N, C-alpha and C positions, 0 to 999 in steps of 0.2 A: 874459646872454645863451645860448641854447640852441645848441650847436654844429649846424651843417648836416649834414644826413642825406647820406652818401656811397655809399648803396647804390643801384644802377642800378635804374630802372623800367622796365618792359617796353619806353616808347616809347625811353628814352634808350639801352638796349641795341640796339635796332633801329638806331637813329642811328649807334653805334658800332660795328656790324656793317658799315656802309656805309663808314665812316673806316677801319677796317682792312682792309677788301679793296681801299682805292685807296690808301691811305697818306697822301695829300693831298687834300683837297676843299675846295670852298667851301660857302657855305650853299645857294647856287643848286644845285650838285651835288646835295646831299642832299636837298634838296626835290624836285628832278626824280625822283630814284628812288623816294622815298616815293611820289609822286603815281601810279606805275605801280599801288601797291598798294590806296591810299586817298585821299580826298579830306583836305587838309591845307594850312592856310594857311601862306604862307612867313614869316609874322610868327611864327607857332608856332614853326616849325623853328630861325628865328633866336634866339628866345628860349630853347629847348631846348637848343642849341649853346653858348650861352652860359653856362648853368646845368651843362652839362658841364664849360666850361671853369672854373668855379668850384669844381667839384667835383674838379678835377685830372685830369681824362679826357682833355681836350683842350687842346692848345697852338695858340696865336692869331699869326700875323705877318701883316705888311700886304703884300698882294701888289701887282701894277701897278693893277688895278680893284677887288680885294675881298679881304679878310683870306684868308687860307689855314689851314687848319685841318689839324693831324696829330693823331696819337695820342700823348697824355704817357705812356702805360703798354703795355706789350705786351700783346697779346688773352690770351696763355697767363696772363699774370701776374693780370688782372682775371677771368678765367673761373676760374683756380683758387681766388680770393677768394671769389668768388659760390659757388662749390660748397662749401668751407669752410664758409662762413656757413650756407648750406641745410642741411648734414649737422649742423652742430653746433645749430640752432634745431629742426629737424624730428626728427633722429634722435640727438639728446642726443650728438653728436660721435662717433657709430659709423658708419661707412661700409657695414658689412655689410647692415643693413636695404636699404641702397639698392640695393646690388648683388644682393641676393635677388629685390626686387622689379622691378627691370628684367630678371632672367633669367626669372622666375616668370610674368611677364606677356608675354614674349616680344619686349620693346623691342630686343634686342640678336640680330644677326643671326649665324651661324656665324662668319663671318668676324672679326667683333667678340669673339666669345667667346674664339676661337683666339688673338686680338691679346692680349686680357687675359691669358689662358693663358700666354702668350711672356713678358708683361712681369713677371707674377709668378714665374716662374721665373728670368729674369734679376735681379730685385731680391731673390728668396730662394733661392738655389741648393741 
């Protein structure tokens, strides 16, 4: 049997953003938040949250009336893994072309550029 894919899809990441922002949610909480952006079925949200639990991104515990979901991994760790995977697949493991692209296409504000420069000075004095 093929191992289950653990990379987050765009919709799964959207759910995880909601969970990380609240730290404890029910399926209904996530469903209502997603409804603000687009039409989605409650059962779809429930299924996706079950998949996220299977993939190891969510933990579930029994609440008074419904299951309570919490992040199984901190946002920083998951995002770091996604970025590392992206850099590996798209830029053959080198982050430099990504940074060059972001700077050249004006995706970074002056404040962000200054923050990156500060971090680089701290890590490589």
